[in-house]
C-alpha positions as CSV (number, residue, x, y, z in Angstrom):
1,X,0.1,0.0,0.0
2,X,1.5,3.3,-1.1
3,X,0.4,6.3,1.3
4,X,0.8,9.7,0.1
5,X,1.9,12.2,2.3
6,X,2.7,16.2,2.3
7,X,5.7,17.4,4.4
8,X,3.7,18.8,7.3
9,X,2.9,17.4,10.9
10,X,-0.4,16.5,9.6
11,X,1.3,13.2,8.3
12,X,2.2,12.2,11.6
13,X,-0.3,9.2,12.2
14,X,0.7,7.6,9.0
15,X,4.6,8.1,9.3
16,X,4.6,6.9,13.0
17,X,2.3,3.8,12.1
18,X,5.0,3.1,9.5
19,X,8.1,3.7,11.5
20,X,6.6,1.8,14.6
21,X,5.8,-1.1,12.5
22,X,1.9,-1.2,12.9
23,X,1.1,-1.6,9.3
24,X,3.6,-4.6,9.2
25,X,1.7,-5.9,12.2
26,X,-1.5,-6.0,10.5
27,X,-0.1,-7.5,7.1
28,X,0.2,-4.2,5.3
29,X,3.6,-3.7,3.5
30,X,3.5,0.2,3.8
31,X,5.3,2.5,1.3
32,X,5.5,6.3,2.0
33,X,5.5,8.4,-0.8
34,X,6.1,12.3,-0.1
35,X,4.3,14.4,-2.6
36,X,5.1,17.8,-3.9
37,X,1.6,19.3,-3.5
38,X,-2.1,18.9,-2.2
39,X,-3.1,18.7,-6.0
40,X,-0.5,15.8,-6.3
41,X,-2.0,14.1,-3.3
42,X,-5.5,14.6,-4.9
43,X,-4.7,13.5,-8.3
44,X,-2.4,10.6,-7.3
45,X,-5.1,9.1,-5.0
46,X,-7.8,9.8,-7.8
47,X,-5.5,7.8,-10.3
48,X,-4.7,5.1,-7.9
49,X,-1.1,5.6,-7.8
50,X,-1.6,6.1,-4.0
51,X,-4.3,4.1,-2.2
52,X,-4.7,6.2,0.9
53,X,-3.5,9.6,2.1
54,X,-4.3,12.3,4.4
55,X,-5.8,15.7,3.0
56,X,-7.1,19.0,3.9
57,X,-11.0,18.6,4.7
58,X,-12.1,20.8,2.0
59,X,-10.5,18.6,-0.8
60,X,-12.8,15.3,-0.6
61,X,-15.8,17.4,-0.6
62,X,-14.5,19.4,-3.7
63,X,-13.4,16.0,-5.4
64,X,-17.0,14.5,-4.6
65,X,-19.0,17.5,-6.0
66,X,-16.6,18.3,-9.2
67,X,-16.2,21.9,-7.9
68,X,-14.7,24.6,-10.0
69,X,-14.7,22.3,-13.1
70,X,-12.8,19.6,-11.7
71,X,-13.5,15.9,-12.5
72,X,-16.2,14.2,-10.1
73,X,-14.1,11.7,-8.1
74,X,-16.1,10.3,-5.1
75,X,-14.3,9.6,-1.8
76,X,-15.1,8.7,1.5
77,X,-13.7,9.6,4.9
78,X,-13.5,6.4,7.1
79,X,-11.4,8.1,9.9
80,X,-10.4,11.6,11.2
81,X,-6.8,10.8,11.0
82,X,-5.6,13.9,13.3
83,X,-6.9,17.3,14.7
84,X,-3.8,19.1,13.8
85,X,-3.6,21.5,11.0
86,X,-2.2,24.9,9.4
87,X,-5.2,26.0,7.2
88,X,-7.6,28.8,7.8
89,X,-11.3,27.5,7.5
90,X,-13.6,30.3,6.3
91,X,-17.3,30.2,7.0
92,X,-18.3,29.9,3.3
93,X,-21.2,27.4,2.1
94,X,-20.3,24.7,0.0
95,X,-21.2,25.2,-3.6
96,X,-22.5,21.8,-4.5
97,X,-22.8,20.4,-7.9
98,X,-24.3,17.1,-9.2
99,X,-22.7,13.9,-8.1
100,X,-22.0,11.0,-10.8
101,X,-21.2,7.4,-10.2
102,X,-17.9,6.3,-11.0
103,X,-19.4,3.1,-12.5
104,X,-16.3,1.7,-14.1
105,X,-14.3,2.0,-10.8
106,X,-14.5,-1.1,-8.3
107,X,-14.5,0.3,-4.8
108,X,-11.5,-0.2,-3.0
109,X,-13.6,-0.5,0.1
110,X,-15.7,-3.1,-1.5
111,X,-12.9,-5.2,-3.0
112,X,-10.6,-5.2,0.2
113,X,-12.4,-5.0,3.3
114,X,-9.7,-6.6,5.4
115,X,-7.0,-4.2,3.9
116,X,-9.2,-1.2,4.9
117,X,-9.6,-2.6,8.2
118,X,-5.7,-3.0,8.7
119,X,-5.2,0.5,7.3
120,X,-7.4,2.0,9.9
121,X,-5.7,-0.1,12.8
122,X,-2.3,0.8,12.2
123,X,-2.4,4.7,12.3
124,X,-5.0,4.0,15.4
125,X,-2.3,2.6,17.3
126,X,0.0,5.1,16.4
127,X,-2.4,7.9,17.1
128,X,-2.9,6.5,20.7
129,X,1.1,6.6,21.0
130,X,1.5,10.2,19.6
131,X,-1.8,11.6,21.5
132,X,0.5,11.2,24.7
133,X,2.6,14.4,25.3
134,X,5.3,12.4,26.6
135,X,5.9,10.7,23.2
136,X,5.7,14.0,21.2
137,X,9.4,14.4,21.2
138,X,10.0,11.0,19.5
139,X,7.4,12.1,16.9
140,X,9.1,15.4,16.2
141,X,12.5,13.5,15.7
142,X,11.0,10.9,13.3
143,X,8.6,13.2,11.2
144,X,11.5,15.8,10.9
145,X,13.6,13.4,9.0
146,X,14.4,14.1,5.5
147,X,12.2,11.5,4.1
148,X,9.0,13.3,5.5
149,X,9.2,17.0,6.6
150,X,12.9,17.6,6.4
151,X,13.3,20.3,9.1
152,X,14.9,20.6,12.6
153,X,12.8,18.8,15.2
154,X,12.6,21.7,17.5
155,X,10.4,23.6,14.7
156,X,7.7,21.2,15.0
157,X,8.0,20.2,18.5
158,X,6.2,23.4,20.1
159,X,3.2,23.0,17.7
160,X,2.9,19.1,18.5
161,X,3.1,20.2,22.1
162,X,0.0,22.2,21.5
163,X,1.7,25.4,22.2
164,X,0.1,28.6,20.5
165,X,0.6,32.3,20.7
166,X,-1.7,35.0,19.4
167,X,1.0,37.4,19.0
168,X,-0.6,39.9,21.5
169,X,1.1,38.7,24.6
170,X,-1.4,35.8,25.1
171,X,0.0,32.4,24.7
172,X,-1.0,28.7,26.3
173,X,-0.9,25.2,25.7
174,X,-3.6,22.7,24.6
175,X,-3.2,19.8,22.7
176,X,-6.9,20.1,21.5
177,X,-7.1,23.8,20.5
178,X,-7.3,23.1,16.8
179,X,-10.4,21.2,16.9
180,X,-13.1,22.8,14.5
181,X,-16.7,22.2,14.1
182,X,-18.3,21.9,10.8
183,X,-21.8,22.0,12.2
184,X,-21.1,25.6,13.2
185,X,-21.0,26.3,9.4
186,X,-24.1,24.6,8.6
187,X,-22.4,21.7,6.7
188,X,-22.9,18.9,9.5
189,X,-25.3,16.9,7.3
190,X,-23.0,17.0,4.1
191,X,-20.2,15.7,6.4
192,X,-22.3,12.9,7.6
193,X,-22.9,11.4,4.2
194,X,-19.0,11.9,3.2
195,X,-17.5,11.1,6.7
196,X,-17.8,7.3,7.5
197,X,-17.2,6.7,11.1
198,X,-18.7,3.2,10.7
199,X,-15.7,2.2,8.9
200,X,-13.5,3.0,12.0
201,X,-16.0,1.4,14.1
202,X,-15.8,-1.8,12.1
203,X,-12.1,-1.7,12.3
204,X,-11.3,-1.2,15.6
205,X,-13.9,-2.2,17.8
206,X,-11.4,-3.7,20.3
207,X,-8.7,-0.8,20.1
208,X,-11.0,2.3,21.0
209,X,-9.1,4.8,22.8
210,X,-10.8,8.2,23.6
211,X,-7.3,9.8,24.2
212,X,-5.8,11.8,27.0
213,X,-8.2,13.4,29.2
214,X,-11.0,14.1,26.9
215,X,-13.2,11.1,25.9
216,X,-14.8,11.7,22.4
217,X,-17.9,9.7,21.7
218,X,-18.4,8.5,18.0
219,X,-21.2,11.2,17.6
220,X,-19.1,13.9,18.8
221,X,-16.1,12.9,16.6
222,X,-18.6,13.0,13.6
223,X,-19.8,16.5,14.7
224,X,-16.1,17.7,15.3
225,X,-14.8,17.3,11.7
226,X,-11.2,18.2,11.8
227,X,-9.0,20.0,9.1
228,X,-6.9,17.3,8.2
229,X,-8.3,13.7,7.5
230,X,-7.4,10.4,5.7
231,X,-9.4,9.5,2.5
232,X,-10.0,6.6,0.3
233,X,-11.5,6.3,-3.0
234,X,-15.0,4.5,-3.3
235,X,-17.6,4.8,-5.8
236,X,-21.0,6.8,-4.6
237,X,-23.0,3.4,-5.0
238,X,-21.0,2.0,-2.2
239,X,-20.6,5.2,-0.2
240,X,-23.9,7.2,0.1
241,X,-26.2,5.9,3.0
242,X,-29.5,5.2,1.0
243,X,-31.7,4.7,3.9
244,X,-34.0,7.6,4.4
245,X,-34.1,6.6,8.0
246,X,-31.0,8.5,8.4
247,X,-32.7,11.7,7.2
248,X,-35.6,11.2,9.6
249,X,-33.3,10.7,12.5
250,X,-31.6,13.9,11.7
251,X,-34.8,15.8,11.6
252,X,-35.9,14.1,14.9
253,X,-32.8,15.5,16.6
254,X,-33.6,18.9,15.4
255,X,-37.1,19.2,16.6
256,X,-36.7,19.6,20.2
257,X,-34.7,22.6,19.9
258,X,-37.9,24.5,19.2
259,X,-38.9,23.8,22.7
260,X,-42.4,23.2,21.7
261,X,-44.6,21.1,19.0
262,X,-43.1,20.9,15.5
263,X,-44.4,18.9,12.3
264,X,-42.2,18.4,9.4
265,X,-43.1,17.0,5.9
266,X,-40.6,16.5,3.3
267,X,-41.1,14.8,-0.1
268,X,-38.8,14.4,-3.3
269,X,-41.2,14.9,-5.9
270,X,-39.5,12.9,-8.6
271,X,-38.8,9.5,-6.6
272,X,-41.9,9.7,-4.2
273,X,-39.8,9.2,-1.3
274,X,-40.7,11.3,1.9
275,X,-40.2,11.9,5.6
276,X,-43.1,12.7,7.8
277,X,-42.4,13.7,11.5
278,X,-45.7,14.5,13.5
279,X,-47.2,15.5,10.0
280,X,-50.6,14.5,10.6
281,X,-51.3,16.8,13.3
282,X,-53.0,20.4,12.7
283,X,-50.8,23.2,13.5
284,X,-51.8,27.3,13.0
285,X,-50.8,28.1,9.5
286,X,-50.2,31.9,10.3
287,X,-49.3,33.5,7.0
288,X,-48.5,30.2,4.9
289,X,-52.4,30.2,4.8
290,X,-51.8,32.8,2.0
291,X,-51.0,29.9,-0.1
292,X,-54.5,28.4,-0.3
293,X,-56.0,31.8,-0.5
294,X,-53.9,32.7,-3.7
295,X,-55.1,29.0,-4.9
296,X,-58.8,29.9,-4.5
297,X,-57.9,33.3,-6.3
298,X,-56.6,31.5,-9.4
299,X,-59.6,29.0,-9.4
300,X,-62.1,32.1,-9.4
301,X,-60.0,33.8,-12.2
302,X,-60.7,30.5,-14.2
303,X,-64.3,30.5,-13.5
304,X,-64.7,34.1,-14.7
305,X,-65.2,35.6,-11.4
306,X,-62.4,38.0,-11.3
307,X,-59.3,39.0,-13.4
308,X,-55.9,39.7,-12.0
309,X,-56.2,43.4,-13.7
310,X,-59.3,44.0,-11.6
311,X,-58.6,47.3,-9.6
312,X,-59.7,47.5,-6.0
313,X,-60.2,50.7,-3.9
314,X,-58.3,50.6,-0.8
315,X,-59.5,52.5,2.0
316,X,-58.1,53.6,5.4
317,X,-60.3,50.7,7.1
318,X,-58.5,48.1,4.9
319,X,-55.3,48.9,6.6
320,X,-54.3,46.2,9.3
321,X,-51.2,45.5,11.2
322,X,-48.5,43.5,9.4
323,X,-48.4,45.6,6.1
324,X,-46.9,48.3,4.0
325,X,-50.1,49.4,2.3
326,X,-50.2,52.2,4.7
327,X,-47.1,53.5,3.0
328,X,-48.7,53.9,-0.1
329,X,-52.2,55.5,1.5
330,X,-51.6,59.0,1.6
331,X,-55.1,59.9,0.7
332,X,-58.5,58.7,-0.5
333,X,-58.8,57.2,-4.1
334,X,-56.1,54.6,-3.9
335,X,-56.8,51.6,-6.4
336,X,-54.6,48.5,-6.5
337,X,-55.1,45.4,-9.2
338,X,-55.6,42.2,-7.8
339,X,-52.1,41.2,-9.3
340,X,-50.6,44.1,-7.1
341,X,-52.3,42.8,-4.1
342,X,-51.1,39.5,-4.5
343,X,-47.5,40.5,-5.0
344,X,-47.7,42.5,-1.7
345,X,-49.1,39.4,0.1
346,X,-46.5,37.0,-1.3
347,X,-43.4,39.1,-1.5
348,X,-44.0,40.9,2.1
349,X,-46.3,38.7,3.5
350,X,-48.7,42.2,3.6
351,X,-51.6,41.1,5.7
352,X,-53.8,44.4,4.4
353,X,-53.5,42.8,0.9
354,X,-54.1,39.3,2.2
355,X,-57.3,40.4,3.9
356,X,-58.6,42.5,0.9
357,X,-58.0,39.0,-1.3
358,X,-59.6,37.2,1.3
359,X,-62.7,39.1,1.3
360,X,-62.7,38.6,-2.5
361,X,-61.9,34.8,-2.4
362,X,-64.1,34.0,0.8
363,X,-62.8,32.2,3.6
364,X,-65.3,29.4,3.3
365,X,-64.8,28.9,-0.5
366,X,-61.0,28.3,0.3
367,X,-61.8,26.1,2.7
368,X,-64.3,24.0,0.6
369,X,-61.7,24.2,-2.4
370,X,-59.1,22.6,-0.2
371,X,-61.6,19.6,0.7
372,X,-62.4,19.1,-2.9
373,X,-58.7,18.8,-3.7
374,X,-58.4,16.0,-0.8
375,X,-56.7,18.4,1.6
376,X,-59.3,18.3,4.4
377,X,-57.0,19.6,7.3
378,X,-56.3,22.9,5.6
379,X,-59.1,25.4,6.8
380,X,-59.1,29.1,6.2
381,X,-61.6,30.8,8.9
382,X,-60.5,34.2,9.8
383,X,-58.7,37.4,8.4
384,X,-55.2,38.0,9.4
385,X,-56.5,40.8,11.6
386,X,-58.9,38.5,13.6
387,X,-56.2,36.1,14.0
388,X,-53.9,39.0,15.5
389,X,-56.7,40.1,17.9
390,X,-57.6,36.5,18.9
391,X,-53.9,36.0,20.1
392,X,-53.9,38.9,22.1
393,X,-57.4,38.5,23.5
394,X,-59.1,41.2,21.9
395,X,-62.7,40.9,20.7
396,X,-62.6,41.4,16.9
397,X,-66.2,43.0,16.9
398,X,-65.3,45.6,19.6
399,X,-61.6,46.4,17.9
400,X,-61.9,45.3,14.4
401,X,-62.8,48.5,13.0
402,X,-60.4,51.0,14.9
403,X,-58.1,53.2,12.7
404,X,-54.7,51.6,12.5
405,X,-52.8,54.0,14.9
406,X,-55.6,53.5,17.7
407,X,-55.5,49.6,17.1
408,X,-51.7,49.5,17.4
409,X,-52.1,51.4,20.7
410,X,-54.7,48.9,22.1
411,X,-52.5,46.0,21.0
412,X,-49.4,47.6,22.6
413,X,-51.5,47.9,25.9
414,X,-52.4,44.5,26.2
415,X,-50.7,42.9,29.5
416,X,-48.4,39.7,29.6
417,X,-51.1,37.6,31.5
418,X,-54.0,38.4,29.2
419,X,-51.8,37.6,26.0
420,X,-50.4,34.5,27.5
421,X,-54.0,33.0,28.3
422,X,-55.3,34.2,24.9
423,X,-52.1,32.5,23.2
424,X,-52.9,29.3,24.9
425,X,-56.7,29.5,23.7
426,X,-55.4,30.4,20.2
427,X,-53.3,27.3,19.9
428,X,-56.1,25.1,21.3
429,X,-58.8,26.5,18.8
430,X,-59.0,24.5,15.4
431,X,-59.1,27.4,13.2
432,X,-56.7,28.4,10.2
433,X,-55.1,25.4,10.7
434,X,-53.4,22.6,8.5
435,X,-51.2,19.6,8.7
436,X,-47.6,19.7,7.2
437,X,-48.5,16.7,5.2
438,X,-51.5,18.3,3.4
439,X,-49.6,21.6,3.0
440,X,-47.0,19.5,1.3
441,X,-49.6,18.0,-0.7
442,X,-50.9,21.4,-1.6
443,X,-47.4,22.3,-3.0
444,X,-47.2,19.2,-5.0
445,X,-50.4,20.0,-7.0
446,X,-49.0,23.4,-7.5
447,X,-45.7,21.9,-8.9
448,X,-47.4,19.3,-10.9
449,X,-49.6,21.7,-12.6
450,X,-52.9,20.5,-11.2
451,X,-54.0,24.0,-9.8
452,X,-56.4,24.9,-12.7
453,X,-53.8,24.3,-15.3
454,X,-50.0,24.3,-15.9
455,X,-50.0,27.9,-16.7
456,X,-52.0,29.0,-13.5
457,X,-49.8,26.7,-11.2
458,X,-46.5,28.2,-12.8
459,X,-47.8,31.6,-12.1
460,X,-48.3,30.6,-8.5
461,X,-44.8,29.4,-8.0
462,X,-43.4,32.5,-9.6
463,X,-45.3,34.7,-7.0
464,X,-43.7,32.3,-4.3
465,X,-40.2,32.3,-5.8
466,X,-40.2,36.2,-5.0
467,X,-40.5,36.1,-1.5
468,X,-38.5,38.9,0.3
469,X,-38.8,37.6,3.9
470,X,-37.8,34.3,5.6
471,X,-34.5,34.2,4.1
472,X,-33.3,32.5,7.5
473,X,-35.6,29.5,7.1
474,X,-35.9,27.1,4.2
475,X,-33.5,28.9,2.1
476,X,-31.3,29.9,5.2
477,X,-28.4,27.3,4.7
478,X,-29.0,26.0,1.1
479,X,-26.0,26.7,-1.5
480,X,-25.9,30.3,-2.9
481,X,-28.1,30.5,-6.0
482,X,-30.7,27.8,-4.9
483,X,-33.9,28.5,-6.1
484,X,-36.8,28.2,-3.6
485,X,-40.6,29.1,-3.9
486,X,-42.0,29.3,-0.5
487,X,-44.1,31.2,1.9
488,X,-43.4,31.8,5.6
489,X,-45.8,32.4,8.6
490,X,-45.3,33.7,12.0
491,X,-47.9,34.2,14.9
492,X,-47.8,33.4,18.6
493,X,-45.6,30.3,19.2
494,X,-45.7,29.4,15.4
495,X,-42.6,30.1,13.1
496,X,-43.5,28.2,9.9
497,X,-42.3,27.8,6.2
498,X,-43.4,25.9,3.2
499,X,-42.0,25.6,-0.1
500,X,-40.4,24.1,-3.3
501,X,-36.8,23.6,-3.4
502,X,-35.2,23.2,-6.9
503,X,-32.4,20.7,-6.6
504,X,-29.2,20.4,-8.9
505,X,-30.2,18.3,-12.0
506,X,-33.8,19.2,-12.2
507,X,-35.2,17.6,-9.2
508,X,-37.4,19.2,-6.7
509,X,-38.2,18.9,-3.0
510,X,-41.1,19.9,-0.9
511,X,-40.6,21.3,2.5
512,X,-43.1,22.1,5.1
513,X,-42.3,22.8,8.8
514,X,-44.8,24.3,11.2
515,X,-44.1,24.7,14.7
516,X,-46.9,25.4,17.6
517,X,-46.3,26.8,21.2
518,X,-42.7,27.0,20.8
519,X,-40.6,28.8,23.6
520,X,-37.2,28.9,21.9
521,X,-36.6,32.4,20.5
522,X,-37.5,33.0,16.9
523,X,-33.9,33.2,15.5
524,X,-33.3,29.6,16.9
525,X,-36.6,28.3,15.4
526,X,-35.8,29.7,12.0
527,X,-32.4,28.2,12.5
528,X,-34.3,24.7,13.2
529,X,-35.9,25.0,9.9
530,X,-32.8,25.8,7.9
531,X,-31.1,23.1,9.4
532,X,-34.0,20.8,8.4
533,X,-34.2,22.2,4.9
534,X,-30.3,21.6,4.6
535,X,-30.5,18.2,5.9
536,X,-33.1,17.3,3.2
537,X,-31.2,19.0,0.5
538,X,-28.0,17.0,1.1
539,X,-29.8,14.0,1.3
540,X,-31.6,14.0,-1.8
541,X,-28.7,15.4,-3.7
542,X,-26.7,12.6,-3.0
543,X,-29.5,10.1,-3.2
544,X,-31.5,11.3,-6.3
545,X,-34.5,9.5,-7.8
546,X,-33.6,5.9,-8.8
547,X,-30.3,5.6,-6.9
C-alpha cells in the first residue's frame, strides 16, 4: 500500500504507524510517498497511484462534488486521522454540484475489506501513541527526517505540544485547540454523508481509546470534523447511505430545539420518497395560509369571477397590522390591481393585501376548495386581523374597525397575563390550521400543474419564488443560488415555512415545517427550519431518484 503524504506534521499518524511497525503488524507492506503538493496528493489518489492519503478537509468534498470544473471523483472519509493543521477555515457555504457514480471503478473499500481494516488499525495505534504528550518528542524526531518533513525537530515540537501564541502577549498550551466544528457552518449533514465513522468502528472495535483526558464519543467525533483527514476512493454506490431513516433521525434530533411542538413533511417529488414527522397533526398556518388563499383566487379567475387586472379601492379601514399598504395610502382614492395585491401578499406577506384578497375569495370558499382537492385538514376561517386580535385576547367586534394607529395602541397595551392566556386559547382552537402533510400535498399539486392548469400553477410558483422575507428559514443554509418558492408564517408560538426547493439536476423537494407553542427564540426556530431544509437538500442531492 502506497500512502501519500505532504511534508507537514499532519502526516504524523501515517508516518508513525509506518516507523513503529504497526502496518506490518496487520499484514500491510507500507510505502510512504512524499508528494510535492496537495494537487499531487489528490490526483495520485484519484488515479490509484497512491491507495490512501491524508488531505485537507475541503478536498474530498470538492472532489466528490466536482467543484470549480474538476472531474467528479467520489471519496469517503473512514476516519479523522488527526486534529492538527495549518489551514484557515472560512465560514462559506459549499457550492454543490451534481454527483455522478464512477461506474467503472471497483471500490477499494468493497474489494479489500480486510485491507481497509488494517489501514485503519495501524494509524489508530500510532495515534494512541502520539496522543500522549510524553511521546511527542520522539514523534518530532521521526517526522522531521529528510524523508518526511525535512526540518529541524525543534521547529515542529512546539506545535506538536499544542503551544500557541496569539502575538499580542497571550499564549497557552492545549493539545486540542485545533479542533473545528463543521456543524457551526451548516455543513454537518453533508459531512455525515461523506464521513464514514462506521468503517472506523468495524476496524477497531477492540482498540478504541478516547485519548488523554477528554473522551470523544463517536457522535462527537462525527460532529467535530477536523481540518485534516484520511481518505479512500470509493464509488458513490458504495458510499452514500441510502436509508431514508438517516434523514428522519437527523430531523428528529433537531425538533426538540424549538422547545414546543413541530411537524415536518419532506417529499422528493421525482422519486416519491418522503419523511413525515408529526406531519398528520394540525398546526396554526399563520401567513402560510396565504398560499391556499392564492390558489382559490386562481380558481375564481378561471371561473370568470375575477381578473388579476381588476382594480380594488383601498380605504383606511383596509389597513391592518403587518402590512405596507399604509405607506402607499396618503389620501383617498388609492386603487390597486388584484395582481399587485397578490405581489404584496406573497413578496412581503402584507396582511392588509391578504385580507382584501380573502374578502374577494371568501374564507369558506378557500376551505371548500381545499376539501375538493383532498386536503381536508387545510381550513381558512379568519382574516389576519382577526387572528392577530384573537392571539392578544381582543374581541374583533369591539376592536376590528378601529383606525390603524389606535388599534396598534390597544395591541401594545395588552398585559402579559392576558396575552399568555389568549395564546393558549389560540393554539387550542382549530381555526386556520393545516397538517404539514396536506400543505406539502398542496405544494405538490401546484408543482405538478394540477391547480387549474399548468400555466396557472406556474404563475403561483413565480409569485412564491419572489418572497422577500424568511431568508433564514428554508433557504437559510442552502447553497448560494438555490431557487426556493416558499411562503413563511409567524404568529404566537408558530414559526413556519412551506416551499418548493429546486435541486441540482432538475429534481424538486417539497418542505413544510410548522411549529406550535414554541418557547425557543424566533431566531433559533428559524435556524431549526434552515437545518432541516439543509439536511433534506444534502440527502436527496446525494440520493437522487432511482439511486
